[in-house]
Residue frames as qw, qx, qy, qz and C-alpha x, y, z in Angstrom:
[[0.624, -0.206, 0.343, -0.671, 131.42, 84.33, 103.03],
 [0.115, 0.114, -0.984, -0.074, 131.12, 80.63, 103.72],
 [0.701, -0.076, 0.002, -0.709, 127.82, 78.81, 103.54],
 [0.548, -0.118, 0.811, -0.165, 126.66, 75.39, 104.56],
 [0.139, 0.090, 0.886, 0.432, 125.58, 72.81, 102.00],
 [0.073, 0.622, 0.768, 0.132, 122.43, 73.85, 100.13],
 [0.063, -0.833, -0.222, 0.503, 122.82, 77.59, 100.73],
 [0.508, 0.363, 0.365, 0.690, 123.10, 79.79, 97.68],
 [0.132, -0.577, -0.188, 0.784, 123.15, 83.51, 97.18],
 [0.088, 0.497, -0.209, -0.838, 122.00, 86.33, 94.97],
 [0.360, 0.448, 0.778, 0.256, 119.12, 85.53, 92.71],
 [0.052, -0.075, 0.188, 0.978, 118.46, 88.44, 90.35],
 [0.480, 0.355, 0.271, -0.755, 115.13, 90.02, 89.48],
 [0.530, 0.344, -0.565, -0.531, 115.24, 88.22, 86.11],
 [0.281, 0.046, -0.955, 0.078, 115.45, 84.84, 87.84],
 [0.227, 0.223, 0.653, -0.687, 112.71, 85.82, 90.32],
 [0.535, 0.363, -0.063, -0.760, 110.41, 86.65, 87.40],
 [0.443, 0.194, -0.823, -0.299, 110.93, 83.14, 86.03],
 [0.220, -0.092, -0.925, 0.298, 109.52, 81.69, 89.26],
 [0.106, 0.524, 0.651, -0.540, 106.58, 83.90, 90.26],
 [0.303, 0.600, 0.613, 0.415, 103.89, 85.46, 88.06],
 [0.135, -0.874, -0.276, 0.376, 103.87, 88.91, 89.70],
 [0.498, 0.385, 0.214, 0.747, 104.87, 91.94, 87.62],
 [0.106, -0.095, -0.179, 0.973, 105.08, 95.69, 88.14],
 [0.071, -0.671, 0.391, -0.626, 103.53, 97.26, 90.10],
 [0.830, -0.428, 0.061, -0.353, 102.85, 94.15, 92.17],
 [0.851, 0.139, -0.370, 0.347, 106.25, 92.45, 92.09],
 [0.378, -0.884, 0.100, -0.254, 107.51, 93.33, 95.56],
 [0.801, -0.429, 0.291, 0.301, 110.81, 91.43, 95.76],
 [0.331, 0.877, -0.300, -0.175, 113.87, 92.89, 94.05],
 [0.437, 0.536, -0.715, 0.106, 116.52, 90.31, 94.88],
 [0.924, -0.356, -0.137, -0.031, 117.18, 87.09, 96.75],
 [0.038, -0.819, 0.541, -0.188, 120.24, 87.38, 98.97],
 [0.093, -0.326, 0.927, -0.159, 120.30, 83.88, 100.44],
 [0.838, -0.041, -0.222, -0.497, 118.45, 80.60, 100.02],
 [0.192, -0.262, 0.932, -0.160, 118.66, 77.43, 102.01],
 [0.478, -0.034, -0.648, -0.592, 116.49, 75.19, 99.86],
 [0.603, -0.366, -0.689, -0.168, 113.42, 73.93, 101.63],
 [0.520, -0.397, -0.534, 0.535, 114.28, 75.87, 104.80],
 [0.151, -0.794, -0.233, 0.541, 114.74, 79.63, 104.57],
 [0.481, 0.569, 0.308, 0.591, 115.14, 82.63, 102.30],
 [0.235, -0.636, -0.138, 0.722, 116.41, 86.20, 102.62],
 [0.385, 0.596, 0.479, 0.517, 115.11, 88.75, 100.09],
 [0.180, -0.385, -0.159, 0.891, 115.10, 92.53, 99.68],
 [0.224, 0.787, 0.516, 0.254, 112.75, 95.21, 98.41],
 [0.298, -0.064, -0.035, 0.952, 114.08, 98.69, 97.70],
 [0.051, 0.781, 0.598, -0.174, 111.34, 101.17, 98.59],
 [0.285, 0.051, 0.202, 0.935, 111.31, 104.30, 96.41],
 [0.232, 0.425, 0.285, -0.827, 109.08, 107.36, 96.24],
 [0.335, 0.232, -0.566, -0.717, 108.16, 106.23, 92.70],
 [0.043, 0.201, 0.975, -0.078, 106.05, 103.33, 94.04],
 [0.215, -0.402, -0.514, -0.726, 102.47, 103.85, 92.78],
 [0.476, -0.596, -0.644, 0.061, 100.90, 103.26, 96.21],
 [0.361, -0.303, -0.283, 0.835, 102.58, 106.36, 97.66],
 [0.061, -0.280, -0.341, -0.895, 100.34, 108.56, 95.50],
 [0.539, -0.488, -0.364, -0.581, 97.34, 107.62, 97.62],
 [0.762, -0.424, -0.451, 0.192, 98.70, 106.21, 100.90],
 [0.425, -0.807, -0.112, 0.395, 99.32, 109.29, 103.02],
 [0.632, 0.610, 0.110, 0.465, 100.83, 111.35, 100.15],
 [0.075, -0.918, 0.183, -0.343, 101.92, 114.12, 102.54],
 [0.379, -0.599, 0.677, -0.199, 103.72, 111.59, 104.77],
 [0.776, 0.254, -0.482, -0.318, 104.22, 108.46, 102.59],
 [0.486, -0.359, 0.760, -0.240, 104.20, 105.11, 104.37],
 [0.328, 0.144, -0.862, -0.358, 104.31, 101.71, 102.65],
 [0.772, -0.241, -0.063, -0.585, 101.01, 99.89, 103.24],
 [0.457, -0.400, 0.760, -0.230, 101.43, 97.04, 105.71],
 [0.870, 0.255, 0.353, -0.231, 99.43, 94.71, 103.52],
 [0.669, 0.689, -0.278, 0.006, 102.09, 95.10, 100.80],
 [0.097, -0.636, 0.735, -0.214, 104.86, 94.28, 103.27],
 [0.685, -0.085, 0.674, -0.261, 103.04, 91.05, 104.11],
 [0.820, 0.540, 0.070, -0.174, 102.44, 90.39, 100.39],
 [0.351, 0.745, -0.564, 0.059, 106.21, 90.69, 99.83],
 [0.405, -0.388, 0.792, -0.241, 106.72, 88.07, 102.55],
 [0.818, 0.244, 0.458, -0.247, 104.26, 85.77, 100.77],
 [0.664, 0.708, -0.225, -0.086, 106.04, 86.35, 97.44],
 [0.011, 0.667, -0.732, 0.138, 109.34, 85.49, 99.15],
 [0.635, -0.138, 0.719, -0.245, 107.85, 82.22, 100.42],
 [0.823, 0.503, 0.181, -0.192, 106.71, 81.41, 96.88],
 [0.408, 0.769, -0.492, 0.011, 110.21, 82.08, 95.55],
 [0.315, -0.475, 0.799, -0.195, 111.65, 79.75, 98.20],
 [0.807, 0.160, 0.513, -0.245, 109.21, 77.05, 97.13],
 [0.753, 0.650, -0.036, -0.096, 110.11, 77.34, 93.45],
 [0.222, 0.752, -0.611, 0.112, 113.85, 77.45, 94.12],
 [0.443, -0.375, 0.766, -0.276, 113.54, 74.36, 96.35],
 [0.855, 0.243, 0.351, -0.294, 111.46, 72.13, 94.06],
 [0.317, -0.351, 0.760, 0.445, 113.38, 69.71, 91.87],
 [0.421, 0.416, 0.795, 0.136, 110.38, 68.49, 89.84],
 [0.090, -0.011, 0.332, 0.939, 109.95, 70.82, 86.84],
 [0.234, -0.513, -0.682, -0.467, 106.20, 70.21, 86.64],
 [0.409, -0.674, -0.517, 0.334, 105.80, 71.47, 90.24],
 [0.310, -0.261, 0.022, 0.914, 107.61, 74.68, 89.33],
 [0.085, -0.263, -0.490, -0.827, 104.69, 75.64, 87.10],
 [0.318, -0.624, -0.713, 0.017, 102.12, 75.40, 89.90],
 [0.097, -0.738, -0.017, -0.667, 100.74, 78.50, 91.55],
 [0.328, -0.142, -0.670, 0.651, 101.46, 79.47, 95.11],
 [0.296, -0.675, -0.418, -0.531, 98.30, 80.74, 96.81],
 [0.009, -0.295, 0.501, -0.814, 98.23, 82.93, 99.90],
 [0.469, -0.411, -0.768, -0.145, 95.94, 81.22, 102.46],
 [0.514, -0.792, -0.329, 0.008, 96.33, 82.99, 105.80],
 [0.253, 0.567, -0.377, 0.687, 98.20, 85.53, 107.87],
 [0.696, -0.613, -0.372, 0.037, 98.60, 84.94, 111.60],
 [0.631, -0.580, -0.101, 0.505, 100.36, 86.81, 114.41],
 [0.459, 0.573, 0.178, 0.656, 100.94, 89.82, 112.16],
 [0.360, -0.806, -0.195, 0.427, 102.49, 92.86, 113.82],
 [0.457, 0.723, 0.036, 0.516, 103.78, 96.11, 112.40],
 [0.660, -0.482, -0.240, 0.524, 106.61, 97.57, 114.45],
 [0.198, -0.561, 0.110, 0.796, 107.76, 100.64, 112.52],
 [0.575, 0.739, 0.144, -0.321, 106.73, 102.54, 109.39],
 [0.646, 0.016, 0.499, 0.578, 108.45, 101.83, 106.09],
 [0.199, 0.871, 0.088, -0.440, 109.12, 104.97, 104.07],
 [0.705, 0.695, -0.062, 0.132, 110.67, 105.90, 100.72],
 [0.176, 0.780, -0.551, 0.238, 114.42, 105.30, 100.76],
 [0.654, -0.402, 0.594, -0.240, 114.18, 102.27, 103.06],
 [0.486, 0.279, -0.794, -0.234, 115.40, 98.84, 102.06],
 [0.831, -0.262, 0.225, -0.436, 113.23, 96.03, 103.40],
 [0.219, 0.366, -0.905, 0.005, 115.05, 92.81, 104.21],
 [0.848, -0.164, -0.031, -0.503, 112.73, 89.81, 104.48],
 [0.060, 0.339, -0.928, 0.140, 113.76, 86.69, 106.36],
 [0.827, -0.075, -0.034, -0.555, 111.39, 83.75, 106.06],
 [0.055, -0.317, 0.941, -0.108, 111.77, 80.30, 107.50],
 [0.654, -0.138, -0.606, -0.431, 109.69, 77.21, 106.76],
 [0.443, -0.368, 0.572, -0.584, 108.00, 76.16, 110.01],
 [0.526, 0.057, 0.835, -0.152, 106.00, 73.17, 108.77],
 [0.471, 0.259, -0.438, -0.721, 104.26, 71.63, 105.80],
 [0.527, 0.134, 0.817, -0.192, 101.63, 68.99, 105.24],
 [0.584, 0.539, 0.581, 0.177, 100.86, 67.90, 101.71],
 [0.408, 0.531, 0.265, 0.694, 100.62, 71.15, 99.75],
 [0.280, -0.922, -0.157, -0.217, 100.18, 73.53, 102.72],
 [0.637, 0.167, -0.307, 0.687, 103.28, 75.40, 103.92],
 [0.366, -0.907, -0.206, 0.023, 103.64, 77.56, 107.02],
 [0.570, 0.388, -0.179, 0.702, 106.36, 80.21, 107.19],
 [0.393, -0.797, -0.235, 0.395, 107.53, 82.51, 109.94],
 [0.523, 0.522, 0.162, 0.654, 108.68, 85.84, 108.53],
 [0.295, -0.762, -0.174, 0.550, 110.16, 89.14, 109.58],
 [0.457, 0.747, 0.156, 0.457, 110.76, 92.33, 107.64],
 [0.562, -0.537, -0.105, 0.620, 113.68, 94.50, 108.74],
 [0.333, 0.873, 0.027, 0.356, 114.76, 98.07, 107.97],
 [0.149, 0.726, -0.470, 0.480, 118.26, 98.99, 109.12],
 [0.328, 0.137, -0.856, 0.375, 118.33, 95.97, 111.44],
 [0.337, 0.037, 0.529, -0.778, 115.04, 96.91, 113.15],
 [0.167, 0.349, 0.917, 0.096, 111.95, 94.73, 112.83],
 [0.245, 0.029, -0.181, -0.952, 109.39, 96.59, 110.73],
 [0.790, -0.027, -0.068, -0.608, 106.86, 93.75, 110.55],
 [0.063, -0.227, 0.970, -0.057, 106.45, 90.09, 111.40],
 [0.770, 0.086, 0.034, -0.631, 103.90, 87.44, 110.58],
 [0.465, -0.061, 0.879, 0.079, 103.19, 83.79, 110.07],
 [0.482, 0.399, -0.356, -0.694, 102.22, 83.07, 106.47],
 [0.634, 0.093, 0.763, -0.079, 100.27, 80.06, 105.23],
 [0.393, 0.504, -0.428, -0.639, 100.46, 79.22, 101.53],
 [0.862, 0.179, 0.461, -0.111, 99.31, 76.44, 99.24],
 [0.050, 0.600, -0.635, -0.485, 101.71, 75.15, 96.57]]
């Protein structure tokens, strides 16, 4: 697979954990598939029946909570920020979730699904970054939103 300048692939869970503070059960990104620094990121989350939220979120018909799908998008945007920053001191700053706009849920996400998140940087001013994101399952849009974060 050929990539343009600045595109890299496959960041493992160990590398992700170096860049964001989230840990089980709240680390919601398993792998980075693609990064175009400062522009876009593609990540995945493997959804299993062992997720703690399935015990209480419709246990007879488990569905991943939409708020956690959006949280995974926000975590993906934070990973993009940290992978894009050259200044080591900036890599230690926190990414804060500020807003969600135009959020829509298109299909349920259930155990056994793999969520593929695609986020693109739309704009930034000073330390405020706006991302457009979509979550896919088997090529179908499961959710979409605009995410605003502070870095």
